[in-house]
C-alpha positions, 0 to 999 in steps of 0.5 A: 529446826534442822528438819524444818529447813530440810523439808522446806528446801525439799518443797522448794526444789520440788516446786522449781523442778515442776516448772522446768521444761522436760525437753528443749525441742518443740512438741511437733505432732509430725515426726518422720517423713510426711505423706506426699498425697492421700486419697481424700475419700479415705480421710475423716478429718483434717487438722492444720496447725500454724507455727507456734511456741510448741512447734516452729513449723506448719503441720497438716494432719489427716485422720483416716476413716477406716482405722483412725490412724493419723498421718502428716501431709507434706505442705510442699507438695501440690495436694498439701498446698491446695488443702492448706489454701482451702482451709485458710479460705474457709477460715476467712 
């Protein structure tokens, strides 16, 4: 009987641990200092992410044509604001 209870307890603990979050901070894609501007000719793709449950800030991510690298664009700078406004107009 004791081995059965030990195994049952082990499975219950594993189920509880699996559902626990690994980190209390958000999973924002932008880390570090964002770029103030980019040459739009070098940009392959733009992604705008609204604040949500995983990250509490707006993010504007650019993907570059040449190497596929991704970087964040500062939404407080003129270029970032203009791109965000264009994306929002396009979605309406």
